[in-house]
C-alpha positions as CSV (number, residue, x, y, z in Angstrom):
1,M,81.4,93.5,89.0
2,K,82.5,92.5,92.5
3,T,80.3,90.4,94.8
4,K,80.1,90.4,98.6
5,H,81.0,87.1,100.2
6,Y,80.9,86.0,103.8
7,F,84.5,85.0,104.9
8,A,84.6,84.3,108.7
9,E,83.7,85.5,112.1
10,L,86.1,88.2,113.2
11,G,86.9,86.1,116.3
12,A,88.3,83.4,114.1
13,L,91.2,85.7,113.0
14,E,94.4,85.9,114.9
15,E,97.4,88.2,114.8
16,G,100.2,86.6,112.8
17,R,98.3,83.6,111.5
18,F,96.2,83.4,108.3
19,V,92.8,81.8,107.9
20,I,92.6,80.5,104.4
21,R,89.3,79.9,102.6
22,E,88.1,79.1,99.1
23,V,85.8,81.9,97.9
24,G,84.3,81.4,94.5
25,N,87.3,80.3,92.4
26,H,89.8,82.1,94.6
27,S,92.0,81.1,97.6
28,V,91.8,83.9,100.1
29,G,93.7,84.5,103.3
30,A,92.9,86.8,106.2
31,T,94.8,87.7,109.4
32,L,94.9,90.6,111.9
33,L,97.5,93.3,111.8
34,Q,97.5,95.4,115.0
35,G,93.9,94.3,115.5
36,K,92.7,95.2,112.0
37,P,91.9,92.6,109.2
38,V,94.2,92.2,106.3
39,V,92.7,90.2,103.5
40,I,94.7,89.0,100.4
41,F,94.6,86.6,97.6
42,N,96.6,83.5,98.6
43,N,99.0,83.9,95.6
44,C,102.5,85.2,95.7
45,P,102.9,87.8,92.9
46,H,106.5,86.6,92.3
47,A,105.9,82.9,91.4
48,G,102.4,82.0,92.5
49,A,103.2,80.3,95.8
50,P,100.5,79.9,98.4
51,I,101.7,83.1,100.2
52,C,99.3,82.7,103.2
53,Q,101.2,79.6,104.2
54,G,104.3,81.8,104.7
55,K,105.4,83.2,108.0
56,I,104.7,86.6,109.4
57,V,108.0,87.9,110.8
58,P,109.4,91.2,112.1
59,K,110.6,93.5,109.3
60,Q,114.4,93.6,109.0
61,V,115.8,97.2,108.9
62,L,119.4,97.8,108.0
63,E,120.4,100.9,110.1
64,A,124.1,100.8,109.3
65,P,126.5,98.5,107.3
66,H,126.6,96.0,110.2
67,L,123.6,96.9,112.3
68,L,120.3,95.1,111.6
69,H,117.2,95.9,113.6
70,L,114.0,93.8,113.8
71,D,110.9,96.0,113.6
72,A,108.0,93.9,115.2
73,E,105.6,96.9,114.8
74,H,105.7,96.5,111.0
75,P,105.7,92.8,110.3
76,V,106.2,91.3,106.8
77,L,104.9,88.1,105.2
78,R,107.7,85.8,104.0
79,C,106.9,83.7,101.0
80,P,107.3,79.9,101.7
81,W,108.9,79.2,98.3
82,H,111.6,81.9,97.7
83,G,111.6,83.9,100.8
84,W,110.4,87.2,99.3
85,E,109.0,89.5,102.0
86,F,105.9,91.6,101.6
87,N,104.8,94.5,103.7
88,L,101.3,93.6,105.2
89,E,100.3,97.3,105.5
90,N,100.6,98.2,101.8
91,G,101.5,94.9,100.0
92,M,104.9,96.1,98.7
93,V,108.0,94.0,98.4
94,N,110.3,94.6,101.4
95,G,114.0,95.1,100.8
96,F,114.2,96.1,97.2
97,A,112.3,98.1,94.5
98,S,109.7,96.1,92.7
99,R,106.3,96.7,91.0
100,L,105.0,93.4,92.4
101,R,102.5,93.7,95.2
102,L,100.3,91.5,97.3
103,A,96.7,91.5,95.9
104,R,94.7,93.0,98.8
105,I,91.0,92.5,98.9
106,Q,88.4,95.0,100.0
107,Y,86.5,93.9,103.1
108,E,83.8,95.1,105.5
109,L,82.8,94.2,109.0
110,E,79.2,93.6,109.8
111,N,78.1,92.4,113.2
112,D,81.5,90.8,114.0
113,S,81.5,89.0,110.6
114,L,84.1,89.6,107.9
115,Y,82.8,90.0,104.4
116,I,85.0,90.4,101.3
117,W,84.4,91.8,97.9
118,I,85.7,89.9,94.9
């Protein structure tokens, strides 16, 4: 059964930067994506890296064989160990097919406070 935990005040979160907290026995990171919270376990599904220490960068889109476009509207989280990139909107790996996903955490906002369910 999941339990509700206080995480942080919403004002402590910033676009493009993770706030990392230990909640229970879990490392959890939260950031804002287009003004909305994204909360994930701080664990890369590929090799266990502290994923929230990675960089949030524009998504790379290959439009033609020699034409690369950076899409800042859909940023990805780049793993600090191996460079794997994950879509922050849905947790999927960016760039190739994989069943691996970021483990997103259910949250709720209550009086400008962020609570998570784990």
